[in-house]
DOTOR-545112 format. One record per atom (N, C-alpha, C): residue number from 0; residue in three letters; atom name; y, x, z. Coordinates in steps of 0.05 Angstrom, whole numbers, plus 5000, padded with zeros to 4 digits. Atoms other than C-alpha are relative to their C-alpha. Layout:
<recs>
 num residu atome   yy   xx   zz
 NUM    Ala    CA    Y    X    Z
...
</recs>
This chain:
<recs>
 num residu atome   yy   xx   zz
   0    Met     N 5017 5022 4991
   0    Met    CA 8494 2401 3761
   0    Met     C 4972 5010 5003
   1    Ser     N 5028 4992 4995
   1    Ser    CA 8425 2413 3791
   1    Ser     C 4982 4986 4980
   2    Lys     N 5020 5011 5019
   2    Lys    CA 8367 2404 3743
   2    Lys     C 4982 4980 5014
   3    Tyr     N 5017 5019 4985
   3    Tyr    CA 8333 2364 3799
   3    Tyr     C 5015 4974 5008
   4    Lys     N 4984 5023 4992
   4    Lys    CA 8389 2313 3806
   4    Lys     C 4987 4973 4993
   5    Gly     N 5012 5025 5008
   5    Gly    CA 8352 2260 3767
   5    Gly     C 4977 4991 5018
   6    Ile     N 5022 5008 4983
   6    Ile    CA 8288 2261 3808
   6    Ile     C 5008 4996 5029
   7    Arg     N 4990 5004 4972
   7    Arg    CA 8327 2267 3873
   7    Arg     C 5010 4971 5002
   8    Glu     N 4989 5027 5000
   8    Glu    CA 8364 2203 3856
   8    Glu     C 4978 4979 4997
   9    Ala     N 5022 5019 5003
   9    Ala    CA 8300 2168 3833
   9    Ala     C 4984 4997 5025
  10    Ala     N 5015 5001 4974
  10    Ala    CA 8264 2187 3897
  10    Ala     C 5016 4986 5021
  11    Tyr     N 4983 5013 4981
  11    Tyr    CA 8323 2165 3939
  11    Tyr     C 5000 4970 4996
  12    Glu     N 4998 5028 5006
  12    Glu    CA 8330 2098 3905
  12    Glu     C 4973 4985 5007
  13    Ala     N 5026 5012 4995
  13    Ala    CA 8255 2084 3910
  13    Ala     C 4994 4999 5030
  14    Asn     N 5004 5000 4971
  14    Asn    CA 8252 2104 3983
  14    Asn     C 5016 4979 5014
  15    Met     N 4983 5020 4988
  15    Met    CA 8309 2058 4000
  15    Met     C 4990 4971 4996
  16    Gln     N 5011 5027 5004
  16    Gln    CA 8270 1999 3972
  16    Gln     C 4979 4993 5022
  17    Leu     N 5022 5005 4981
  17    Leu    CA 8215 2007 4025
  17    Leu     C 5009 4983 5024
  18    Pro     N 4992 5017 4978
  18    Pro    CA 8254 1981 4085
  18    Pro     C 5011 4973 4990
  19    Glu     N 4989 5025 5010
  19    Glu    CA 8288 1928 4041
  19    Glu     C 4977 4980 4994
  20    Leu     N 5023 5016 5006
  20    Leu    CA 8219 1902 4022
  20    Leu     C 4982 4995 5024
  21    Gly     N 5016 5003 4976
  21    Gly    CA 8193 1905 4093
  21    Gly     C 4974 5015 5000
  22    Leu     N 5025 4984 5002
  22    Leu    CA 8141 1958 4077
  22    Leu     C 4998 5023 5019
  23    Val     N 5001 4977 4981
  23    Val    CA 8160 2009 4130
  23    Val     C 5014 4992 5026
  24    Leu     N 4988 5002 4974
  24    Leu    CA 8178 2013 4203
  24    Leu     C 5009 5028 5008
  25    Phe     N 4988 4973 4993
  25    Phe    CA 8224 2070 4227
  25    Phe     C 4997 5019 4976
  26    Thr     N 5003 4981 5022
  26    Thr    CA 8203 2129 4183
  26    Thr     C 4971 5001 4990
  27    Phe     N 5028 5000 5007
  27    Phe    CA 8131 2108 4170
  27    Phe     C 4996 4994 4970
  28    Gly     N 5005 5003 5029
  28    Gly    CA 8130 2117 4094
  28    Gly     C 5016 5020 4984
  29    Asn     N 4986 4981 5018
  29    Asn    CA 8152 2158 4035
  29    Asn     C 4994 4994 4971
  30    Val     N 5003 5003 5029
  30    Val    CA 8162 2157 3960
  30    Val     C 5006 5027 4988
  31    Ser     N 4994 4975 5015
  31    Ser    CA 8160 2216 3912
  31    Ser     C 5005 4993 4971
  32    Ala     N 4994 5004 5028
  32    Ala    CA 8186 2222 3841
  32    Ala     C 4995 5027 4985
  33    Ala     N 5008 4975 5014
  33    Ala    CA 8156 2273 3792
  33    Ala     C 5016 5005 4975
  34    Asp     N 4990 4991 5026
  34    Asp    CA 8186 2312 3734
  34    Asp     C 4978 5018 4988
  35    Arg     N 5022 4986 5012
  35    Arg    CA 8127 2334 3692
  35    Arg     C 5009 5025 4985
  36    Asp     N 4990 4977 5015
  36    Asp    CA 8168 2380 3648
  36    Asp     C 5007 5024 5018
  37    Leu     N 4992 4979 4981
  37    Leu    CA 8194 2419 3708
  37    Leu     C 4977 5007 5019
  38    Gly     N 5023 4995 4983
  38    Gly    CA 8127 2415 3745
  38    Gly     C 5006 4998 5030
  39    Val     N 4993 5004 4972
  39    Val    CA 8158 2389 3810
  39    Val     C 5003 4971 5006
  40    Phe     N 4993 5027 4993
  40    Phe    CA 8170 2326 3849
  40    Phe     C 5019 5001 5024
  41    Ala     N 4982 5004 4977
  41    Ala    CA 8223 2301 3898
  41    Ala     C 4987 4981 5019
  42    Ile     N 5013 5017 4980
  42    Ile    CA 8199 2271 3963
  42    Ile     C 5018 4998 5025
  43    Lys     N 4985 5005 4976
  43    Lys    CA 8229 2242 4026
  43    Lys     C 4996 5022 5021
  44    Pro     N 5003 4980 4978
  44    Pro    CA 8244 2292 4082
  44    Pro     C 4986 4987 5024
  45    Ser     N 5015 5010 4977
  45    Ser    CA 8201 2285 4144
  45    Ser     C 5019 4993 5023
  46    Gly     N 4986 5008 4976
  46    Gly    CA 8228 2246 4203
  46    Gly     C 5029 4991 4998
  47    Val     N 4972 5008 5004
  47    Val    CA 8295 2228 4173
  47    Val     C 5001 4969 4997
  48    Pro     N 4998 5029 5003
  48    Pro    CA 8313 2154 4184
  48    Pro     C 5011 4992 4973
  49    Tyr     N 4992 5009 5027
  49    Tyr    CA 8324 2114 4121
  49    Tyr     C 5030 4997 4998
  50    Glu     N 4971 5004 5001
  50    Glu    CA 8396 2098 4139
  50    Glu     C 5015 5027 4998
  51    Glu     N 4988 4974 5002
  51    Glu    CA 8410 2173 4140
  51    Glu     C 4993 5015 4974
  52    Leu     N 5009 4987 5024
  52    Leu    CA 8378 2189 4073
  52    Leu     C 5023 5001 4979
  53    Thr     N 4983 4997 5023
  53    Thr    CA 8418 2214 4013
  53    Thr     C 4983 5013 4978
  54    Pro     N 5015 4986 5021
  54    Pro    CA 8395 2239 3945
  54    Pro     C 4997 5030 5005
  55    Glu     N 5000 4972 4995
  55    Glu    CA 8413 2309 3967
  55    Glu     C 4980 5009 5021
  56    Lys     N 5020 4993 4979
  56    Lys    CA 8365 2306 4026
  56    Lys     C 4971 5000 4990
  57    Met     N 5027 4999 5011
  57    Met    CA 8305 2296 3980
  57    Met     C 4991 5029 4996
  58    Val     N 5010 4973 5002
  58    Val    CA 8261 2358 3980
  58    Val     C 4985 5003 4974
  59    Ile     N 5013 4994 5025
  59    Ile    CA 8237 2389 3915
  59    Ile     C 4976 5018 5005
  60    Val     N 5025 4986 4995
  60    Val    CA 8164 2412 3916
  60    Val     C 4985 5002 4974
  61    Asp     N 5016 4998 5024
  61    Asp    CA 8117 2438 3862
  61    Asp     C 4972 4988 5005
  62    Phe     N 5026 5014 4998
  62    Phe    CA 8047 2412 3849
  62    Phe     C 4979 5016 5016
  63    Asn     N 5016 4985 4981
  63    Asn    CA 8018 2466 3894
  63    Asn     C 5010 4998 5028
  64    Ser     N 4989 5005 4974
  64    Ser    CA 8058 2440 3953
  64    Ser     C 5020 5021 5010
  65    Asn     N 4980 4980 4992
  65    Asn    CA 8108 2498 3953
  65    Asn     C 5028 4987 4998
  66    Ile     N 4972 5010 5000
  66    Ile    CA 8180 2480 3971
  66    Ile     C 5016 5016 4979
  67    Val     N 4984 4987 5021
  67    Val    CA 8224 2496 3911
  67    Val     C 5030 4999 5008
  68    Glu     N 4971 5003 4993
  68    Glu    CA 8291 2470 3937
  68    Glu     C 5003 4978 5021
  69    Gly     N 4994 5021 4979
  69    Gly    CA 8317 2432 3998
  69    Gly     C 5003 5013 5027
  70    Lys     N 4993 4990 4973
  70    Lys    CA 8344 2442 4068
  70    Lys     C 4982 4988 5021
  71    His     N 5016 5014 4980
  71    His    CA 8295 2395 4102
  71    His     C 4970 5005 4996
  72    Arg     N 5029 4998 5002
  72    Arg    CA 8220 2396 4116
  72    Arg     C 4990 4975 4985
  73    Pro     N 5010 5023 5015
  73    Pro    CA 8184 2351 4066
  73    Pro     C 4981 4983 5016
  74    Ser     N 5018 5019 4986
  74    Ser    CA 8143 2291 4087
  74    Ser     C 4973 5013 5007
  75    Ser     N 5026 4989 4992
  75    Ser    CA 8078 2307 4124
  75    Ser     C 4978 4993 4980
  76    Asp     N 5020 5008 5020
  76    Asp    CA 8042 2272 4066
  76    Asp     C 5004 5015 4974
  77    Thr     N 4994 4986 5025
  77    Thr    CA 8069 2321 4014
  77    Thr     C 4976 5011 4986
  78    Lys     N 5023 4987 5013
  78    Lys    CA 8003 2356 4002
  78    Lys     C 4982 4979 4987
  79    Thr     N 5016 5021 5014
  79    Thr    CA 7969 2289 3986
  79    Thr     C 5013 4993 4974
  80    His     N 4986 5005 5025
  80    His    CA 8023 2274 3935
  80    His     C 4995 5022 4979
  81    Ala     N 5004 4977 5018
  81    Ala    CA 8016 2344 3905
  81    Ala     C 4973 5000 4987
  82    Val     N 5027 5001 5011
  82    Val    CA 7941 2337 3897
  82    Val     C 4997 4979 4978
  83    Leu     N 5002 5022 5020
  83    Leu    CA 7947 2270 3861
  83    Leu     C 5016 5007 4975
  84    Tyr     N 4985 4993 5024
  84    Tyr    CA 8002 2295 3815
  84    Tyr     C 4986 5021 4984
  85    Lys     N 5013 4978 5014
  85    Lys    CA 7963 2357 3798
  85    Lys     C 4976 4991 4984
  86    His     N 5025 5008 5013
  86    His    CA 7899 2321 3780
  86    His     C 5002 4974 4984
  87    Trp     N 4996 5024 5015
  87    Trp    CA 7924 2254 3755
  87    Trp     C 5027 5002 4986
  88    Gln     N 4976 4990 5014
  88    Gln    CA 7973 2276 3703
  88    Gln     C 5018 4979 4987
  89    Lys     N 4984 5021 5012
  89    Lys    CA 7999 2209 3679
  89    Lys     C 5015 4983 5020
  90    Ile     N 4984 5015 4981
  90    Ile    CA 8032 2186 3743
  90    Ile     C 5026 5015 5005
  91    Gly     N 4973 4989 4996
  91    Gly    CA 8106 2196 3757
  91    Gly     C 5012 4993 5027
  92    Gly     N 4990 5007 4973
  92    Gly    CA 8114 2165 3826
  92    Gly     C 4977 4992 5018
  93    Ile     N 5020 5006 4980
  93    Ile    CA 8074 2157 3890
  93    Ile     C 5013 4988 5024
  94    Val     N 4989 5012 4975
  94    Val    CA 8085 2113 3951
  94    Val     C 4978 5000 5021
  95    His     N 5018 5002 4977
  95    His    CA 8052 2117 4019
  95    His     C 5015 4984 5022
  96    Thr     N 4988 5015 4978
  96    Thr    CA 8067 2065 4073
  96    Thr     C 4978 4994 5021
  97    His     N 5018 5011 4980
  97    His    CA 8036 2036 4135
  97    His     C 5006 4970 5003
  98    Ser     N 4994 5029 5000
  98    Ser    CA 8052 1964 4115
  98    Ser     C 4978 4985 5014
  99    Thr     N 5018 5013 4980
  99    Thr    CA 8019 1915 4163
  99    Thr     C 4974 4991 4988
 100    Tyr     N 5024 5013 5009
 100    Tyr    CA 7969 1876 4122
 100    Tyr     C 4982 5020 4985
 101    Ala     N 5016 4981 5014
 101    Ala    CA 7946 1931 4075
 101    Ala     C 4987 5021 5019
 102    Thr     N 5011 4981 4980
 102    Thr    CA 7938 1978 4134
 102    Thr     C 4978 4988 5016
 103    Ala     N 5022 5014 4985
 103    Ala    CA 7897 1926 4171
 103    Ala     C 4974 5001 4985
 104    Trp     N 5025 4999 5016
 104    Trp    CA 7847 1924 4114
 104    Trp     C 4990 5029 4999
 105    Ala     N 5009 4972 5000
 105    Ala    CA 7846 2000 4112
 105    Ala     C 4987 5007 5026
 106    Gln     N 5012 4994 4973
 106    Gln    CA 7832 2003 4187
 106    Gln     C 4973 4986 5003
 107    Ala     N 5025 5014 4999
 107    Ala    CA 7777 1952 4177
 107    Ala     C 4980 5012 4981
 108    Gln     N 5018 4986 5019
 108    Gln    CA 7748 1998 4123
 108    Gln     C 4988 4981 4980
 109    Arg     N 5010 5019 5019
 109    Arg    CA 7743 1941 4074
 109    Arg     C 5016 5000 4974
 110    Asp     N 4987 5006 5025
 110    Asp    CA 7758 1933 4000
 110    Asp     C 5012 4972 5003
 111    Ile     N 4989 5027 5000
 111    Ile    CA 7803 1873 3988
 111    Ile     C 4988 4984 4977
 112    Pro     N 5014 5015 5021
 112    Pro    CA 7761 1822 3950
 112    Pro     C 5020 4985 4982
 113    Ile     N 4983 5014 5019
 113    Ile    CA 7790 1790 3888
 113    Ile     C 4996 4970 5003
 114    Tyr     N 5003 5029 4994
 114    Tyr    CA 7801 1718 3911
 114    Tyr     C 5015 4982 4981
 115    Gly     N 4984 5018 5016
 115    Gly    CA 7854 1692 3865
 115    Gly     C 5014 5013 4977
 116    Thr     N 4987 4990 5024
 116    Thr    CA 7896 1699 3803
 116    Thr     C 5024 5018 5005
 117    Thr     N 4978 4981 4994
 117    Thr    CA 7954 1735 3837
 117    Thr     C 4989 5028 5001
 118    His     N 5015 4975 4999
 118    His    CA 7905 1791 3851
 118    His     C 4993 5008 4971
 119    Ala     N 5009 4995 5027
 119    Ala    CA 7877 1786 3780
 119    Ala     C 5022 5007 4981
 120    Asp     N 4977 4993 5017
 120    Asp    CA 7947 1791 3750
 120    Asp     C 5005 5030 5001
 121    His     N 4994 4972 4997
 121    His    CA 7949 1862 3775
 121    His     C 4976 5018 5000
 122    Asn     N 5025 4985 5001
 122    Asn    CA 7877 1885 3783
 122    Asn     C 4977 4980 4995
 123    Thr     N 5023 5017 5005
 123    Thr    CA 7812 1856 3758
 123    Thr     C 4975 5009 5015
 124    Val     N 5021 4991 4982
 124    Val    CA 7771 1891 3811
 124    Val     C 5010 4997 5029
 125    Asp     N 4991 4999 4972
 125    Asp    CA 7772 1891 3887
 125    Asp     C 5018 5025 5004
 126    Ile     N 4984 4977 4993
 126    Ile    CA 7825 1936 3916
 126    Ile     C 4983 5020 5016
 127    Pro     N 5019 4982 4986
 127    Pro    CA 7784 1998 3936
 127    Pro     C 5010 5011 5026
 128    Cys     N 4995 4986 4974
 128    Cys    CA 7781 2026 4006
 128    Cys     C 4983 5025 5001
 129    Ala     N 5014 4975 4999
 129    Ala    CA 7763 2099 4009
 129    Ala     C 4985 5003 5026
 130    Ala     N 5016 4995 4976
 130    Ala    CA 7709 2118 4059
 130    Ala     C 5016 5018 5019
 131    Pro     N 4986 4983 4981
 131    Pro    CA 7735 2149 4123
 131    Pro     C 4993 5029 4995
 132    Met     N 5003 4971 5005
 132    Met    CA 7744 2224 4118
 132    Met     C 4978 5012 5018
 133    Ser     N 5021 4986 4985
 133    Ser    CA 7686 2268 4139
 133    Ser     C 5012 5019 5021
 134    Asp     N 4991 4982 4979
 134    Asp    CA 7692 2311 4201
 134    Asp     C 5008 5027 4989
 135    Lys     N 4993 4974 5012
 135    Lys    CA 7692 2374 4158
 135    Lys     C 5027 4999 4986
 136    Met     N 4974 5003 5013
 136    Met    CA 7751 2348 4117
 136    Met     C 5022 4998 5021
 137    Ile     N 4980 5003 4979
 137    Ile    CA 7788 2328 4180
 137    Ile     C 5007 5026 5013
 138    Glu     N 4996 4974 4987
 138    Glu    CA 7779 2397 4210
 138    Glu     C 5014 5019 4981
 139    Gly     N 4987 4983 5019
 139    Gly    CA 7807 2428 4146
 139    Gly     C 5030 4993 4998
 140    Asp     N 4972 5006 5005
 140    Asp    CA 7875 2416 4114
 140    Asp     C 5001 4970 4995
 141    Tyr     N 5003 5029 5000
 141    Tyr    CA 7879 2341 4130
 141    Tyr     C 5015 4987 4977
 142    Glu     N 4984 5013 5020
 142    Glu    CA 7936 2320 4084
 142    Glu     C 4991 5007 4972
 143    Tyr     N 5010 4990 5026
 143    Tyr    CA 7909 2362 4026
 143    Tyr     C 4974 4985 4994
 144    Glu     N 5026 5013 5004
 144    Glu    CA 7839 2332 4036
 144    Glu     C 5003 4970 4994
 145    Thr     N 4996 5029 5005
 145    Thr    CA 7868 2261 4035
 145    Thr     C 5002 4995 4970
 146    Gly     N 4998 5003 5028
 146    Gly    CA 7884 2271 3962
 146    Gly     C 4972 4999 4987
 147    Phe     N 5027 5000 5010
 147    Phe    CA 7811 2287 3948
 147    Phe     C 4984 4976 5010
 148    Gln     N 5012 5024 4990
 148    Gln    CA 7789 2230 3992
 148    Gln     C 5005 4976 4981
 149    Ile     N 4992 5021 5019
 149    Ile    CA 7827 2184 3945
 149    Ile     C 4986 5003 4973
 150    Met     N 5012 4995 5026
 150    Met    CA 7802 2216 3881
 150    Met     C 4969 4997 5001
 151    Asn     N 5029 5003 4998
 151    Asn    CA 7730 2218 3906
 151    Asn     C 4992 4970 5000
 152    Cys     N 5005 5029 5000
 152    Cys    CA 7733 2143 3919
 152    Cys     C 5001 4989 4972
 153    Phe     N 4998 5010 5027
 153    Phe    CA 7756 2129 3848
 153    Phe     C 4976 5010 4983
 154    Lys     N 5022 4989 5015
 154    Lys    CA 7702 2174 3820
 154    Lys     C 4974 4985 5007
 155    Ser     N 5025 5013 4992
 155    Ser    CA 7646 2142 3861
 155    Ser     C 4999 4971 4991
 156    Lys     N 4999 5028 5008
 156    Lys    CA 7669 2072 3842
 156    Lys     C 5004 4996 4970
 157    Gly     N 4996 5002 5028
 157    Gly    CA 7680 2089 3769
 157    Gly     C 5026 4987 4991
 158    Leu     N 4974 5012 5005
 158    Leu    CA 7753 2069 3771
 158    Leu     C 5019 5019 4986
 159    Ser     N 4979 4984 5013
 159    Ser    CA 7811 2093 3729
 159    Ser     C 5026 4998 5015
 160    Tyr     N 4974 5001 4986
 160    Tyr    CA 7876 2112 3764
 160    Tyr     C 5022 4988 4982
 161    Glu     N 4980 5012 5018
 161    Glu    CA 7913 2087 3702
 161    Glu     C 4998 4970 5000
 162    Glu     N 5003 5029 4999
 162    Glu    CA 7885 2017 3710
 162    Glu     C 5003 4989 5028
 163    Val     N 4998 5008 4972
 163    Val    CA 7880 2012 3786
 163    Val     C 5019 5019 5013
 164    Glu     N 4979 4982 4990
 164    Glu    CA 7944 2039 3816
 164    Glu     C 5005 4997 5030
 165    Met     N 4998 5003 4971
 165    Met    CA 7930 2027 3889
 165    Met     C 4974 5005 5014
 166    Ile     N 5024 4995 4984
 166    Ile    CA 7881 2045 3944
 166    Ile     C 5006 4997 5029
 167    Leu     N 4999 4999 4971
 167    Leu    CA 7868 2036 4018
 167    Leu     C 4985 5025 5008
 168    Val     N 5015 4976 4989
 168    Val    CA 7849 2100 4055
 168    Val     C 4989 4992 5026
 169    Gly     N 5014 5010 4976
 169    Gly    CA 7797 2082 4107
 169    Gly     C 5010 5013 5025
 170    Asn     N 4989 4992 4974
 170    Asn    CA 7823 2086 4179
 170    Asn     C 5029 5009 4999
 171    His     N 4973 4989 5003
 171    His    CA 7891 2104 4151
 171    His     C 5019 4979 4990
 172    Ala     N 4979 5018 5010
 172    Ala    CA 7937 2064 4105
 172    Ala     C 4999 5001 4969
 173    Pro     N 5000 5000 5029
 173    Pro    CA 7953 2049 4032
 173    Pro     C 5016 5022 4986
 174    Phe     N 4985 4983 5019
 174    Phe    CA 7975 2093 3975
 174    Phe     C 5001 4984 4973
 175    Thr     N 4997 5012 5027
 175    Thr    CA 8002 2067 3908
 175    Thr     C 5014 5021 4982
 176    Trp     N 4988 4982 5019
 176    Trp    CA 8026 2101 3845
 176    Trp     C 5007 4985 4975
 177    Gly     N 4993 5012 5025
 177    Gly    CA 8053 2088 3776
 177    Gly     C 5013 5020 4982
 178    Lys     N 4987 4982 5019
 178    Lys    CA 8086 2118 3715
 178    Lys     C 5028 5008 5009
 179    Thr     N 4974 4994 4990
 179    Thr    CA 8152 2115 3751
 179    Thr     C 5000 4994 5030
 180    Pro     N 4998 5006 4971
 180    Pro    CA 8173 2114 3825
 180    Pro     C 5004 4970 5004
 181    Gly     N 4995 5029 4997
 181    Gly    CA 8198 2042 3815
 181    Gly     C 4975 4984 4997
 182    Lys     N 5025 5014 5003
 182    Lys    CA 8130 2020 3790
 182    Lys     C 4982 5004 5024
 183    Ala     N 5017 4994 4976
 183    Ala    CA 8096 2054 3849
 183    Ala     C 5009 4982 5023
 184    Val     N 4989 5017 4978
 184    Val    CA 8142 2015 3897
 184    Val     C 4991 4971 4994
 185    Tyr     N 5009 5027 5008
 185    Tyr    CA 8127 1951 3859
 185    Tyr     C 4971 4996 5008
 186    Asn     N 5028 5002 4993
 186    Asn    CA 8053 1964 3867
 186    Asn     C 4995 4999 5030
 187    Ser     N 5002 5000 4971
 187    Ser    CA 8062 1977 3941
 187    Ser     C 5006 4972 5011
 188    Ala     N 4992 5027 4991
 188    Ala    CA 8096 1909 3950
 188    Ala     C 4978 4980 4992
 189    Val     N 5022 5017 5010
 189    Val    CA 8042 1875 3908
 189    Val     C 4975 5003 5018
 190    Leu     N 5023 4995 4983
 190    Leu    CA 7987 1907 3949
 190    Leu     C 5003 4987 5027
 191    Glu     N 4995 5013 4974
 191    Glu    CA 8018 1883 4014
 191    Glu     C 4997 4970 4998
 192    Ser     N 5002 5029 5004
 192    Ser    CA 8023 1812 3987
 192    Ser     C 4971 4992 4996
 193    Ile     N 5028 5006 5005
 193    Ile    CA 7952 1812 3962
 193    Ile     C 4984 5002 5026
 194    Ala     N 5014 4996 4974
 194    Ala    CA 7927 1839 4029
 194    Ala     C 5005 4977 5019
 195    Gln     N 4993 5022 4983
 195    Gln    CA 7964 1785 4066
 195    Gln     C 4986 4974 4991
 196    Met     N 5013 5025 5010
 196    Met    CA 7938 1729 4021
 196    Met     C 4970 5001 5004
 197    Ala     N 5029 4998 4997
 197    Ala    CA 7866 1755 4025
 197    Ala     C 4993 4995 5029
 198    Leu     N 5006 5005 4972
 198    Leu    CA 7869 1756 4101
 198    Leu     C 5002 4970 5007
 199    Leu     N 4997 5029 4995
 199    Leu    CA 7896 1685 4103
 199    Leu     C 4978 4983 4987
 200    Thr     N 5022 5014 5014
 200    Thr    CA 7844 1663 4053
 200    Thr     C 4975 5000 5017
 201    Glu     N 5024 4999 4984
 201    Glu    CA 7788 1687 4098
 201    Glu     C 5003 4985 5027
 202    Gln     N 4996 5016 4975
 202    Gln    CA 7820 1654 4159
 202    Gln     C 4997 4970 4994
 203    Val     N 5003 5028 5007
 203    Val    CA 7824 1588 4123
 203    Val     C 4971 4993 4993
 204    Asn     N 5028 5004 5008
 204    Asn    CA 7754 1595 4095
 204    Asn     C 4985 5026 5001
 205    Ser     N 5014 4974 4997
 205    Ser    CA 7709 1651 4120
 205    Ser     C 4979 5004 4978
 206    Lys     N 5020 4998 5022
 206    Lys    CA 7662 1636 4062
 206    Lys     C 5013 4996 4973
 207    Ala     N 4986 5004 5025
 207    Ala    CA 7714 1634 4008
 207    Ala     C 4987 5017 4978
 208    Pro     N 5013 4986 5022
 208    Pro    CA 7684 1653 3941
 208    Pro     C 5019 5019 4985
 209    Arg     N 4984 4983 5017
 209    Arg    CA 7708 1709 3896
 209    Arg     C 5010 4984 4976
 210    Leu     N 4989 5013 5024
 210    Leu    CA 7749 1690 3836
 210    Leu     C 4978 4999 4978
 211    Lys     N 5019 5003 5021
 211    Lys    CA 7707 1664 3778
 211    Lys     C 5002 5023 4979
 212    Glu     N 5001 4979 5021
 212    Glu    CA 7686 1717 3727
 212    Glu     C 5016 4992 4976
 213    Ala     N 4986 5009 5023
 213    Ala    CA 7715 1674 3672
 213    Ala     C 5030 5003 5003
 214    Leu     N 4971 4996 4995
 214    Leu    CA 7784 1676 3705
 214    Leu     C 5008 5029 5001
 215    Ile     N 4994 4971 5000
 215    Ile    CA 7780 1750 3718
 215    Ile     C 5001 5010 4971
 216    Asn     N 5001 4992 5028
 216    Asn    CA 7761 1760 3645
 216    Asn     C 5025 4991 4985
 217    Lys     N 4976 5010 5012
 217    Lys    CA 7819 1716 3623
 217    Lys     C 5025 5016 5006
 218    His     N 4977 4984 4992
 218    His    CA 7869 1756 3662
 218    His     C 4999 5028 4989
 219    Tyr     N 5004 4974 5012
 219    Tyr    CA 7840 1821 3637
 219    Tyr     C 5009 4999 4971
 220    Gln     N 4992 5003 5028
 220    Gln    CA 7848 1797 3566
 220    Gln     C 5030 4999 4997
 221    Arg     N 4971 5003 5002
 221    Arg    CA 7920 1777 3578
 221    Arg     C 5014 5027 5006
 222    Lys     N 4988 4975 4992
 222    Lys    CA 7935 1844 3611
 222    Lys     C 4996 5022 4980
 223    His     N 5007 4978 5017
 223    His    CA 7899 1890 3562
 223    His     C 4997 4993 4971
 224    Gly     N 5003 5007 5027
 224    Gly    CA 7893 1850 3499
 224    Gly     C 4973 5006 4988
 225    Val     N 5027 4996 5009
 225    Val    CA 7818 1858 3494
 225    Val     C 4983 4976 5006
 226    Asn     N 5016 5024 4998
 226    Asn    CA 7760 1810 3493
 226    Asn     C 4986 4998 5027
 227    Ser     N 5014 5002 4975
 227    Ser    CA 7727 1828 3559
 227    Ser     C 5006 5024 5018
 228    Tyr     N 4996 4978 4982
 228    Tyr    CA 7737 1870 3621
 228    Tyr     C 4975 5017 5002
 229    Tyr     N 5024 4983 5002
 229    Tyr    CA 7666 1896 3608
 229    Tyr     C 5002 5018 4976
 230    Gly     N 4996 4983 5023
 230    Gly    CA 7694 1929 3546
 230    Gly     C 4986 4990 4975
 231    Gln     N 5014 5011 5023
 231    Gln    CA 7657 1883 3497
 231    Gln     C 5019 4993 4978
</recs>
């Protein structure tokens, strides 16, 4: 039995949830599953339709983007996944989609404001949108640089990847992650729902206020078991 059987199956199962949840069209998305002990992750092969996927078709890659095992070419986003796994060592799954509403906010280059308690149940800050990539980064290794584009956004905004498990990449699309591939998929579905609700909120009331600080604080307390999201 291959030592990669577990992460291949985990990556396959998580990838198959994307079309079921309406998060992908054709092959526009991918999920990876990491094995920290082995220093590798399994990721969807590039260009293979979801109905043709099998666990055996998942490609095994190390955290330096080198193919370790697999007959197919890994997703074009593999280097982004590798960068995040290498630098954010407490994540075990990553999802990238071009889901409609989250991608619309990414293309608009806007953070998603925290308007309601559904948002606050999962994040107590706006969903961040990373600034569009610089020309220098675009001219370099694009997918590799996307990983740093994401991390630079978190650094500049003072965010923790362990607390905020989702981002919009400006001009591009969303990425989510979690301790497991299943949690990363869950976060991707949540992000799409929050993005849709935020858009509808602004259509109903273009001057809709942000969620009250008291409610944000209440949800933070419930989520983290502390007195304040300001760390008091």
